C-alpha positions in Angstrom: 27.0 -51.6 200.5 26.9 -54.5 203.0 30.3 -56.2 203.5 28.6 -59.6 203.8 26.3 -60.0 200.9 25.3 -62.9 198.7 24.1 -60.6 195.9 27.3 -58.6 195.5 30.7 -60.2 196.0 33.1 -57.3 196.1 36.1 -59.5 196.7 35.3 -61.7 193.7 34.9 -58.6 191.5 38.2 -57.2 192.5 40.0 -60.5 192.1 38.4 -61.0 188.7 39.4 -57.6 187.5 42.9 -58.2 188.7 43.1 -61.6 187.0 41.7 -60.2 183.7 44.4 -57.5 183.7 47.1 -60.0 184.4 45.8 -62.3 181.7 45.8 -59.5 179.1 49.4 -58.6 180.0 50.3 -62.3 179.8 48.8 -62.7 176.4 50.6 -59.6 175.1 54.0 -60.9 176.5 53.4 -64.4 175.0 52.7 -62.7 171.6 55.9 -60.8 171.7 57.9 -63.9 172.6 56.1 -66.0 169.9 56.6 -63.4 167.2 59.8 -61.7 168.3 58.1 -58.3 167.7 57.1 -55.7 170.2 54.9 -54.4 167.3 53.8 -57.4 165.3 50.7 -55.8 163.8 48.6 -52.6 163.8 46.8 -53.7 167.0 50.0 -53.4 169.0 50.8 -49.9 167.9 49.2 -48.6 164.7 51.6 -45.6 164.1 54.7 -47.6 164.8 53.4 -50.4 162.6 52.7 -48.0 159.7 56.2 -46.7 159.9 57.7 -50.2 160.0 55.7 -51.2 157.0 57.2 -48.2 155.1 60.6 -49.1 156.1 60.1 -52.8 155.0 58.9 -51.4 151.7 62.1 -49.4 151.2 64.2 -52.4 152.1 62.4 -54.5 149.5 62.7 -51.8 146.9 66.4 -51.4 147.5 67.0 -55.2 147.2 65.2 -55.1 143.9 67.3 -52.1 142.7 70.4 -54.1 143.6 69.2 -57.0 141.5 68.8 -54.7 138.5 72.3 -53.2 139.2 73.7 -56.7 139.4 72.3 -57.3 135.9 73.9 -54.1 134.7 77.2 -55.1 136.2 77.2 -58.2 134.1 76.5 -56.2 131.0 79.2 -53.6 131.7 81.8 -56.2 132.6 81.1 -58.1 129.4 81.4 -54.8 127.5 84.7 -54.1 129.1 86.0 -57.6 128.3 85.1 -57.2 124.7 86.5 -53.7 124.5 89.7 -54.8 126.1 90.2 -57.5 123.5 89.4 -54.9 120.8 91.9 -52.5 122.3 94.7 -55.2 122.3 93.9 -56.1 118.7 93.8 -52.5 117.6 97.2 -52.0 119.1 98.5 -55.1 117.2 96.9 -53.7 114.0 98.7 -50.4 114.5 102.0 -52.2 114.6 101.2 -53.7 111.3 100.2 -50.4 109.8 103.5 -48.9 111.0 105.3 -51.7 109.1 103.1 -51.0 106.0 103.9 -47.2 106.2 107.5 -48.1 105.5 108.1 -47.9 101.7 110.6 -50.7 101.9 107.9 -53.2 102.8 107.0 -54.5 99.3 106.0 -57.5 97.3 105.1 -60.7 99.1 106.0 -59.3 102.5 103.6 -56.4 102.0 100.8 -58.8 100.9 101.4 -60.9 104.1 101.2 -57.8 106.4 98.0 -56.7 104.6 96.6 -60.1 105.2 97.6 -59.9 108.9 95.9 -56.5 109.2 92.7 -57.8 107.7 92.8 -60.7 110.1 93.2 -58.3 113.0 90.1 -56.4 111.8 88.1 -59.7 111.4 89.1 -60.5 115.0 87.8 -57.1 116.2 84.6 -57.7 114.4 84.1 -61.0 116.3 84.9 -59.5 119.7 82.3 -56.7 119.0 79.6 -59.2 117.9 80.2 -61.5 120.9 80.2 -58.7 123.6 76.6 -59.6 124.7 75.0 -60.3 128.0 71.5 -61.5 128.7 70.5 -60.6 125.2 71.9 -57.0 125.3 74.9 -55.3 123.9 76.4 -51.9 124.3 78.9 -52.0 121.4 77.8 -54.8 119.1 75.6 -53.1 116.6 76.9 -55.3 113.8 75.3 -57.9 111.5 75.6 -61.2 113.3 75.6 -59.8 116.8 73.3 -61.8 119.1 72.4 -59.1 121.5 70.0 -56.2 121.2 71.9 -53.0 120.9 70.8 -49.9 122.8 71.4 -47.5 125.7 70.6 -48.9 129.1 68.9 -47.0 131.9 69.1 -49.1 135.1 67.1 -48.4 138.3 69.6 -47.5 141.0 67.6 -46.8 144.2 64.2 -47.4 146.0 62.8 -44.2 144.4 63.1 -45.5 140.9 65.9 -43.1 139.8 68.0 -44.5 137.0 71.6 -44.5 135.9 72.1 -44.3 132.1 74.8 -46.4 130.4 75.6 -45.1 126.9 76.4 -47.2 123.8 79.5 -47.2 121.5 79.1 -47.9 117.8 81.2 -51.0 117.1 79.9 -50.7 113.5 81.3 -47.2 113.1 84.7 -48.4 114.6 84.8 -51.3 112.2 83.9 -49.2 109.3 86.6 -46.6 110.1 89.5 -49.2 110.4 88.5 -51.3 107.4 90.7 -50.2 104.5 90.9 -51.2 100.9 93.8 -53.0 99.3 94.6 -49.8 97.5 94.7 -47.8 100.7 97.0 -50.4 102.4 99.1 -50.7 99.2 100.6 -47.3 99.5 103.1 -46.5 102.2 102.3 -42.8 102.2 98.6 -43.4 102.4 99.0 -45.8 105.4 101.3 -43.3 107.1 98.5 -40.7 106.9 96.2 -43.2 108.7 98.4 -43.4 111.8 99.3 -39.8 112.3 98.0 -38.2 115.5 94.9 -37.1 113.7 94.7 -39.9 111.2 91.6 -42.1 110.8 93.0 -45.1 112.5 94.5 -43.2 115.5 91.1 -41.4 116.0 89.5 -44.9 116.4 92.3 -46.1 118.6 91.7 -43.1 120.9 87.9 -43.7 120.7 88.4 -47.3 122.0 90.5 -45.9 124.9 87.9 -43.3 125.8 85.2 -45.9 125.9 87.3 -48.2 128.1 87.6 -45.3 130.5 83.9 -44.5 130.3 82.7 -48.1 130.9 85.4 -48.5 133.6 83.8 -45.5 135.4 80.3 -47.0 134.9 81.4 -50.2 136.5 82.9 -48.3 139.4 79.7 -46.3 139.9 77.5 -49.4 139.8 79.7 -51.2 142.3 79.6 -48.2 144.7 75.8 -47.9 144.3 75.3 -51.6 145.2 77.5 -51.1 148.2 75.7 -48.0 149.2 72.3 -49.6 148.8 73.4 -52.6 150.9 74.7 -50.3 153.7 71.4 -48.4 153.5 69.4 -51.6 153.9 71.5 -52.5 157.0 70.8 -49.1 158.5 67.1 -49.3 157.8 66.9 -52.8 159.3 68.7 -51.6 162.4 66.2 -48.8 162.8 63.3 -51.1 162.1 64.6 -53.5 164.8 64.7 -50.7 167.3 61.2 -49.8 166.4 59.4 -53.1 166.5 61.7 -55.9 167.8 60.9 -57.3 171.3 63.4 -57.4 174.1 63.2 -61.2 174.6 65.3 -61.3 177.7 63.0 -58.7 179.4 59.9 -60.3 178.1 61.1 -63.7 179.4 61.5 -62.4 182.9 58.1 -60.6 182.7 56.5 -63.9 181.5 57.5 -65.7 184.7 56.3 -62.9 186.8 52.9 -62.7 185.1 52.5 -66.5 185.2 52.9 -66.3 189.0 50.5 -63.3 189.2 48.0 -65.3 187.2 48.2 -68.3 189.5 47.8 -66.0 192.5 44.9 -64.2 190.9 43.2 -67.5 190.2 43.6 -68.5 193.8 42.3 -65.2 195.0 39.3 -65.4 192.9 38.6 -68.9 194.1 38.8 -67.7 197.8 36.6 -64.7 197.1 34.0 -66.9 195.5 34.0 -69.1 198.5 33.6 -66.3 201.0 29.7 -66.0 200.8 29.5 -69.6 201.8 30.7 -68.6 205.3 27.4 -66.7 205.8 25.6 -70.1 205.9 27.2 -70.8 209.3 25.1 -67.9 210.7 21.9 -69.8 210.0 22.8 -73.0 211.7 
């Protein structure tokens, strides 16, 4: 091919190819700087983008799971608060029953202690009825309770696995510690209620067991929320390594490419002017 041709300008072709390559790199670098991502969409790296989208999905699902666990935390905390009040009042009622188990407690004094015991039972009922959170209750299956009673299964992770929180029948508790005037009127009968295997002591122990159970549930939920948060941090760290741009590196590259683009433009301009030199041969 002739070196001096007006039909084919080799120099211009080479300069244009070089300028196009530089412009393409410059656009890619500007995109990384503008978005902050080395892989902003599937056109950058389809495989890496697909992995990134899956990780983002996991992160979003874990955040949702933690929201659900937060709601469960409120329910369990409310339940523990109510049960703690029930436990304190049951302990007070036990003291009253100990007094009533004494045959020397008679007459007006006995009547007063019976009234005190019944007052304690009424307070326990109120605590059970009021142990509701967001329209739910784990212990208040009593008439007058404002929450829906039932077992709760809360989502705990991004896979949809659940953690079950059981119920405790406040109604059964109340029914077991509500005694007639006849039962409370006899010292021997009352003494039978507070033996180690007596009806009242069985319920006192049941309340203690449930405090331990819901305390464990609260501890589990707290740990699960913490684990999920740590997992989100780990996933985001991996995601950043996969798709984030190195802005310091790209900034330096941007300046280099801008200079190359200017030089390429000048080279193309010079190459386009070279055929004009042939005109001097015909003067």
